[in-house]
C-alpha positions as a printed NumPy array, in Angstrom:
array([[ 17.233, -67.499,  17.401],
       [ 18.929, -70.354,  19.195],
       [ 19.724, -68.237,  22.776],
       [ 21.476, -69.522,  26.109],
       [ 18.738, -72.59 ,  26.55 ],
       [ 18.861, -73.847,  23.451],
       [ 22.473, -74.019,  24.113],
       [ 22.968, -75.233,  26.715],
       [ 20.537, -78.279,  26.019],
       [ 22.544, -78.556,  22.297],
       [ 25.531, -78.78 ,  24.453],
       [ 24.409, -80.916,  27.212],
       [ 23.206, -83.223,  24.286],
       [ 26.62 , -83.044,  23.004],
       [ 29.031, -83.725,  26.351],
       [ 27.113, -86.993,  26.499],
       [ 27.469, -88.178,  22.955],
       [ 30.99 , -86.41 ,  21.623],
       [ 32.715, -86.717,  24.567],
       [ 35.834, -89.639,  24.346],
       [ 34.685, -90.336,  20.277],
       [ 37.319, -89.623,  17.094],
       [ 36.417, -86.998,  14.681],
       [ 36.784, -89.347,  11.23 ],
       [ 36.342, -86.422,   9.5  ],
       [ 34.77 , -82.279,   9.219],
       [ 33.741, -80.731,   5.932],
       [ 32.519, -77.77 ,   5.392],
       [ 29.397, -77.632,   2.354],
       [ 29.258, -73.917,   2.665],
       [ 31.697, -71.709,   1.639],
       [ 30.717, -68.947,   3.778],
       [ 30.179, -71.24 ,   7.053],
       [ 34.343, -71.543,   7.56 ],
       [ 35.152, -67.719,   9.487],
       [ 39.2  , -69.191,   9.888],
       [ 42.   , -71.091,   7.673],
       [ 44.539, -71.506,   9.879],
       [ 44.516, -74.882,  11.914],
       [ 42.36 , -76.305,   8.685],
       [ 39.642, -77.71 ,   9.292],
       [ 41.63 , -81.073,   7.839],
       [ 43.377, -80.972,  11.851],
       [ 40.372, -81.776,  13.14 ],
       [ 40.295, -85.033,  11.287],
       [ 41.748, -88.379,  13.747],
       [ 41.153, -85.945,  16.938],
       [ 39.377, -87.246,  19.851],
       [ 36.405, -85.024,  20.676],
       [ 37.334, -83.871,  24.956],
       [ 34.465, -81.972,  26.415],
       [ 32.203, -79.905,  24.929],
       [ 31.91 , -76.124,  26.148],
       [ 28.986, -73.154,  25.368],
       [ 29.842, -69.39 ,  25.908],
       [ 26.699, -67.379,  25.413],
       [ 25.551, -68.767,  22.349],
       [ 28.461, -70.605,  21.222],
       [ 29.063, -74.442,  21.098],
       [ 32.554, -74.617,  21.534],
       [ 33.947, -78.873,  21.05 ],
       [ 37.562, -79.511,  22.697],
       [ 39.492, -81.602,  20.749],
       [ 42.917, -83.118,  21.736],
       [ 44.677, -86.088,  19.73 ],
       [ 47.866, -88.172,  19.121],
       [ 50.336, -85.663,  17.801],
       [ 47.979, -83.273,  17.711],
       [ 47.826, -79.845,  18.493],
       [ 44.478, -79.162,  20.993],
       [ 41.66 , -77.81 ,  19.586],
       [ 38.379, -75.866,  19.864],
       [ 34.755, -75.914,  16.534],
       [ 33.799, -73.177,  17.926],
       [ 30.118, -72.558,  16.138],
       [ 27.24 , -70.045,  16.109],
       [ 24.482, -71.082,  14.577],
       [ 23.12 , -67.187,  13.978],
       [ 19.711, -66.562,  13.231],
       [ 19.149, -69.595,  11.067],
       [ 20.989, -72.13 ,  12.05 ],
       [ 20.877, -75.583,  13.308],
       [ 22.638, -79.184,  14.56 ],
       [ 21.105, -82.546,  13.643],
       [ 22.295, -85.425,  14.871],
       [ 22.968, -88.959,  13.514],
       [ 23.555, -92.508,  15.198],
       [ 23.876, -93.365,  11.937],
       [ 24.537, -90.781,   8.995],
       [ 23.631, -91.807,   5.755],
       [ 26.651, -93.142,   3.577],
       [ 25.747, -91.327,   0.595],
       [ 28.112, -87.851,   0.469],
       [ 26.426, -85.012,   0.506],
       [ 26.74 , -82.284,  -1.996],
       [ 28.209, -78.885,  -1.741],
       [ 25.45 , -76.182,  -2.404],
       [ 22.553, -78.443,  -2.283],
       [ 20.347, -77.304,   0.204],
       [ 20.686, -76.106,   3.872],
       [ 23.234, -78.198,   4.927],
       [ 26.58 , -76.244,   5.088],
       [ 28.706, -78.4  ,   7.471],
       [ 29.321, -82.527,   8.074],
       [ 31.169, -83.845,  11.299],
       [ 31.804, -88.352,  10.944],
       [ 32.543, -90.068,  13.776],
       [ 34.107, -93.303,  13.938],
       [ 31.231, -94.679,  15.526],
       [ 29.451, -93.818,  12.2  ],
       [ 27.078, -91.31 ,  14.178],
       [ 27.693, -88.134,  13.652],
       [ 25.99 , -84.326,  13.361],
       [ 25.452, -81.615,  10.805],
       [ 24.448, -77.592,  10.21 ],
       [ 22.335, -76.996,   8.698],
       [ 21.49 , -73.562,   8.018],
       [ 18.063, -71.848,   6.15 ],
       [ 16.859, -69.23 ,   4.028],
       [ 19.537, -66.906,   2.027],
       [ 21.217, -64.422,   4.335],
       [ 24.323, -67.216,   5.789],
       [ 25.829, -66.339,   8.806],
       [ 26.517, -69.27 ,  10.729],
       [ 29.691, -69.245,  11.918],
       [ 33.068, -72.15 ,  12.881],
       [ 36.315, -71.39 ,  13.037],
       [ 38.557, -73.602,  13.92 ],
       [ 41.585, -72.102,  17.005],
       [ 44.001, -73.252,  19.294],
       [ 42.499, -71.098,  21.89 ],
       [ 39.063, -70.686,  22.028],
       [ 39.975, -66.766,  22.826],
       [ 41.416, -66.307,  19.401],
       [ 37.879, -66.31 ,  17.792],
       [ 36.771, -62.616,  18.345],
       [ 32.601, -63.317,  19.358],
       [ 34.086, -65.413,  21.766],
       [ 36.924, -62.77 ,  23.971],
       [ 34.735, -59.766,  23.898],
       [ 31.367, -61.368,  25.352],
       [ 30.046, -60.484,  28.837],
       [ 29.13 , -62.82 ,  32.14 ],
       [ 27.071, -65.848,  31.93 ],
       [ 23.849, -64.409,  33.538],
       [ 23.783, -67.774,  35.181],
       [ 27.058, -67.988,  35.396],
       [ 27.686, -69.272,  39.831],
       [ 28.901, -65.339,  40.524],
       [ 26.504, -63.248,  38.275],
       [ 24.583, -61.463,  41.341],
       [ 21.954, -58.878,  41.537],
       [ 25.73 , -56.952,  41.863],
       [ 26.563, -57.407,  38.821],
       [ 24.086, -56.758,  37.334],
       [ 24.004, -53.68 ,  38.578],
       [ 28.175, -53.365,  37.988],
       [ 27.088, -54.534,  34.507],
       [ 24.439, -51.161,  33.987],
       [ 25.855, -48.653,  36.321],
       [ 26.214, -45.856,  32.849],
       [ 24.626, -47.326,  30.193],
       [ 22.277, -44.767,  28.673],
       [ 20.329, -47.603,  26.171],
       [ 16.962, -48.805,  26.92 ],
       [ 17.271, -52.092,  29.256],
       [ 16.095, -54.24 ,  25.808],
       [ 18.907, -53.384,  23.384],
       [ 21.323, -53.867,  26.81 ],
       [ 20.278, -57.404,  28.096],
       [ 20.34 , -58.545,  24.015],
       [ 24.299, -56.562,  23.528],
       [ 27.046, -60.143,  23.824],
       [ 29.289, -58.246,  25.282],
       [ 27.024, -56.951,  28.885],
       [ 25.377, -60.05 ,  29.279],
       [ 26.903, -63.342,  27.221],
       [ 24.06 , -65.475,  25.861],
       [ 20.496, -63.079,  25.739],
       [ 18.952, -62.239,  22.112],
       [ 15.453, -60.958,  21.475],
       [ 13.773, -63.869,  22.599],
       [ 14.486, -63.946,  25.811],
       [ 14.762, -60.493,  26.232],
       [ 11.634, -60.115,  25.893],
       [ 10.762, -62.991,  28.158],
       [ 12.547, -61.344,  31.183],
       [ 10.837, -58.086,  30.56 ],
       [  8.204, -59.613,  30.996],
       [  8.5  , -60.905,  34.767],
       [ 10.278, -57.809,  35.208],
       [  6.709, -55.762,  34.679],
       [  9.251, -53.673,  32.742],
       [  8.114, -51.696,  29.129],
       [ 11.011, -52.365,  26.57 ],
       [ 11.484, -48.766,  25.617],
       [ 12.365, -48.326,  29.69 ],
       [ 16.129, -46.269,  29.914],
       [ 18.771, -48.489,  31.967],
       [ 20.043, -44.538,  33.551],
       [ 16.412, -44.522,  34.924],
       [ 16.359, -48.076,  36.428],
       [ 16.251, -47.923,  40.83 ],
       [ 17.498, -50.393,  42.925],
       [ 13.893, -52.341,  43.417],
       [ 14.542, -52.579,  39.332],
       [ 17.413, -53.321,  39.288],
       [ 16.763, -56.981,  41.986],
       [ 13.65 , -57.486,  40.732],
       [ 15.294, -57.355,  36.618],
       [ 18.431, -59.441,  38.433],
       [ 15.331, -61.685,  39.404],
       [ 13.722, -62.109,  36.689],
       [ 16.564, -62.403,  34.35 ],
       [ 17.786, -65.879,  36.561],
       [ 14.744, -66.849,  36.414],
       [ 13.29 , -66.688,  33.004],
       [ 16.378, -68.576,  31.703],
       [ 16.856, -71.103,  34.932],
       [ 13.24 , -72.68 ,  33.459],
       [ 13.696, -72.756,  29.747],
       [ 16.86 , -73.98 ,  30.363],
       [ 14.595, -76.732,  33.005],
       [ 12.338, -76.967,  30.281],
       [ 15.314, -77.592,  27.222],
       [ 17.066, -80.338,  29.213],
       [ 17.149, -84.123,  27.837],
       [ 15.047, -83.315,  24.653],
       [ 16.185, -83.929,  22.146],
       [ 17.949, -81.326,  19.613],
       [ 15.209, -81.509,  16.99 ],
       [ 12.552, -80.984,  18.948],
       [ 14.309, -78.147,  20.618],
       [ 12.953, -74.854,  18.438],
       [  8.985, -76.401,  19.783],
       [  9.867, -76.796,  23.013],
       [ 11.379, -72.835,  23.334],
       [  7.64 , -71.589,  21.214],
       [  5.82 , -73.68 ,  23.487],
       [  7.45 , -71.879,  26.893],
       [  7.79 , -68.607,  25.637],
       [  4.905, -66.056,  27.586],
       [  5.109, -62.815,  25.357],
       [  7.751, -63.761,  22.222],
       [  5.847, -64.642,  19.768],
       [  2.14 , -64.441,  20.611],
       [  1.344, -61.163,  19.351],
       [ -2.235, -60.49 ,  19.698],
       [ -2.616, -63.08 ,  22.208],
       [ -4.071, -62.591,  25.385],
       [ -1.125, -62.162,  28.272],
       [ -0.965, -65.617,  30.408],
       [ -0.921, -62.986,  33.698],
       [ -3.157, -60.289,  32.84 ],
       [ -5.232, -61.303,  29.858],
       [ -4.909, -58.357,  27.813],
       [ -4.058, -58.311,  24.66 ],
       [ -0.101, -59.307,  24.156],
       [  1.529, -56.224,  21.595],
       [  4.18 , -55.502,  18.846],
       [  7.238, -52.807,  18.179],
       [  8.423, -54.129,  14.639],
       [ 12.077, -53.123,  13.524],
       [ 13.47 , -53.211,   9.812],
       [ 14.364, -57.561,  10.857],
       [ 12.786, -58.029,  13.978],
       [ 10.235, -57.107,  16.423],
       [  9.192, -57.63 ,  20.097],
       [  6.249, -58.212,  21.756],
       [  4.875, -57.515,  25.149],
       [  1.937, -56.415,  27.987],
       [  0.84 , -52.511,  27.894],
       [ -0.784, -53.909,  30.935],
       [  2.198, -55.362,  32.699],
       [  4.7  , -53.919,  31.079],
       [  3.393, -50.232,  30.018],
       [  0.51 , -48.932,  32.802],
       [ -1.474, -50.1  ,  30.226],
       [ -0.343, -47.357,  26.71 ],
       [  0.422, -49.422,  24.536],
       [  3.501, -48.031,  23.081],
       [  4.446, -46.972,  19.61 ],
       [  7.206, -48.072,  17.488],
       [ 11.121, -47.   ,  18.541],
       [ 11.163, -43.869,  16.1  ],
       [  8.085, -41.93 ,  17.552],
       [  7.736, -43.743,  21.633],
       [  8.572, -41.87 ,  24.184],
       [  7.355, -43.967,  26.982],
       [  9.904, -45.255,  29.872],
       [  7.654, -46.587,  32.348]])
């Protein structure tokens, strides 16, 4: 799933390529992609793109036009979605319901982009709204961990009273926006912390270490992704990960073997030496390891 660093890179790319452009048309190619109907997608026809923002893992394409409402095209790529940019769109119109294509946006310049989603589980979401807060998931988002005001004390305040394990807390978009499965693994490895550790057991030193790992991990990932073409972002993300998706490989810090805990629809990776005192974690139902 694209997370904060990849979505921020896409935001920068789209801001450079879309701002000032006029939209010719935006059309859905998959029934499941469009989550709102008022205003309709056709309300974007003829509108000028005035900017592109990011809210957690959401892209927000802002538009305005003479005689038109100021509208937002909000996009969440979900687990298997992606954006493909064209300097010149293919001349043949796309066929609805064929392949992974979910939506196509065309610009007056002849450029444009497709939204695609692989697999049979369709979660990619597109909203057209007058105010970005009308998207419920965006309205509920917690603070951005790379925002200037997000400091160590802000993280401590968010975690106060939490009773979940730290892995789950970091992934909760209503608590902190933008961190998913991959970067929560990376942050916890950098913080030398078990993913199963209860938040209530963190002391002041732990919270400081977690904050520093969060900022450093995400900042480094954003810098790696900056300027990378959209088609190469997935490969760039994987190349920069130390533990996530690297089960069986040596830890780049200590050399121990990276291990995995599997769940019904996901998995986590960690280093026993760096994060759990050398003891492998059992699965989530059996483990009682807290450190």
